[in-house]
N, C-alpha and C positions, 0 to 999 in steps of 0.2 A: 252351498253355504249353510251352516247350522241354523236351525229354527229354534226360537226361544219363546217360552211363556213367561211374561213379566207380571208379577203380582205386587201391587203397591197398597199396603194397608194404611189406614188413617183412623183418627179418633172417631168415636161414635157420638160425641156431643154434637147437637144439631148445627151449631155455628161452625165448629171445627170441621165437620163433614162438608158443609156447604162451601166453606173456604177452600177445602182441599179440591173439591170438584171445580170450583172457579179457577184455582191455580193451574190445574192440569188442562182445563179447557182453553185457558188463555195463553198457554205455553207456546202455541204456534206449531207444535209437533203434530204431524198427521197421526202418529201412533197414539198419542195421548188424547187428542180430540175425538178419536174413534174408539176409545177404551170402553169396555163393558164394566158396569158397576153393580155391586151387590147390596148397596145401601138400603134400597126399598125392602129388602128381605132381611135386614139386620146384619148383613155381612159387610162391614165397612172396608171394602177393598176395591181396587180397580184392576182390571186384567186386560192385557193385549198381547198379541203375537207379533214377532218380528224376526227377520233374518239378520244376522250380524256375524262378523268374523269370530267373535268370542263374547263371553259374558260381560267383560269390562266395557266393550263397545256398546252392548245393549244397555248397560247401566247408565251410560252417559246421556241417554234420552230422558231419563228420570230427573226431575228437578232435584237439586242438591239436598234440600231439606228432607226429602223422602228416601234418599239412597240407602241409608244405613238399615232401614227396615224392609227394603225391597227384596223380594225373593225371585230369583231367575232360574228357570229350569230349562235345560236343553232337552229338546224333544226329538224323538226318533220313531220310526215305524218298524214293525216286525212283519216278516212274511212267515207263514206257517212252516214252510220248508226250512228256512233259516233256523227257526226254533228247534225243529226236529233234529237237525244236524248238530246244533249246540248241545242239546240234551244227550245225544249219542256220544258226543265227545266227552262230556262231563260225567256221564254215568258209567263210562268205561266200556 
C-alpha cells in the first residue's frame, strides 16, 4: 500500500496556532494526535505519515477546514541498483 507524508499548514497567529493544535489533537484520529509540529521553530505546520490506497483517502483524515491547504506527497524508496538501471536506460 502506498505511503504518504501529509503536511497541514496553519496560521502563525498564536491563538490560531493553538486552536489548530487543539482541533487536530481532539479529532480522535491516531494519525493527527501523533503528528509532529514545527510551531516552536516558527514553521506552522503539522506532519504525519500514513499508508492509504490513494491521496484522496489520506486527505479524508484531515479535518475539512484544513484540506484545501494540505499537501500530500506519495513516498517511495530507491535502491542503488534500480537507479543505475534507470540511468542506463535513459542515457541510452
